[in-house]
Structure formats: structure tokens, C-alpha cells
N, C-alpha and C positions, 0 to 999 in steps of 0.2 A: 657669420658663416653663411655663405650663399647656398642656393639649392643644389648646384653641381657638387659642391663640397659635401653636402649632406648625403648625396647619393653615391658619389664615387670616391670620396676621401679628398684630402688636400693634396695639391700639387706643390710640394715644398721645393724651393730653390736651394742652391748650395748655402749652407749656414755661414753667417758672418760672425766674427769674434768681437765681443764687446768686453771691455775691461773697466772696472770701477775700483778706485782706491779711496779708502776712508780712514780717518783717525778716530779711534774709540776714546770715549771719556768715561769716567766713573760717575756715580750718582750725584756727586757734589759738583760736577762740571769741570773737574780737573783732568787734564790730559794724562792718560796712562802710558803714553808713548807706544801704543799698539797700533799697527797698521793692518787694516783688513783689505785684502785684495780679492776681488771676485772676478772670475773669468767665465763668461757665458758664451755658448755657441747658440745663436738664434737663427732659425729658418723662417722665411716668410712665404706664405702661399701666393702663388702667382695669379690665382683666380679671385680670391676674396680679400687678400691683403692681411689676413690674420697672421700673427707671429706665434711661434712655438719655441720653447727652450728645449734644445736638443741635449745639451749637457751643461753642468755648472760645477765649478771648482772654487772653493773658498779657502783662503790661506790667511792665517793670523800670525803676524810677526811681532813678538814682544820686544820692547826696547829697554828692558830692565838693565842690562849690562851697559848699554850706551849711556845711561844717565848716571850710574854710580861708579863706573870704572871697573877694573878687573880685580880690585881688592876683595869684594864681597863674594865673588864667584857664584852669584845668583842666589845666595842664601838669604832668607829673611831673618830679621832679628826681633 
């Protein structure tokens, strides 16, 4: 953070959208077929180059029905 940013605040440019997708595993290292999608809006200061997260949205999609079919209807046994 430069001196102008300390005195006058950051001059943030229009935010850019960054997306990350990851597959979650359980403690044993076995895939649970869950996909985690994170969408972030990140703005960069034109004076000092610092980045700031403007907004973040996390979505978890479970894959339970994809692996066992429609017979179990999501119920655990």
C-alpha cells in the first residue's frame, strides 16, 4: 500500500471475475464427487497494484445421485 493509497484510499479499477472449480475428497483421500465452485470479483488498485475481493460466492454441488443412480433417491442406508 503506497503513500497515496494511505492518504486518499485506493483507486480501484473495474472488478474482474475469477472462477475456480475443485473436487472435494474425504479424510481417507476418496473422492466424494462434490464439486466446489468459487466465483470472486477482484478489483486491483491502479496506484499500488493491491488486489481486493469485492464479492465471493461459493457453491457446492454434491454428486450422490450421479454415482448410485435414481434407485436410492438420495437416502443413506
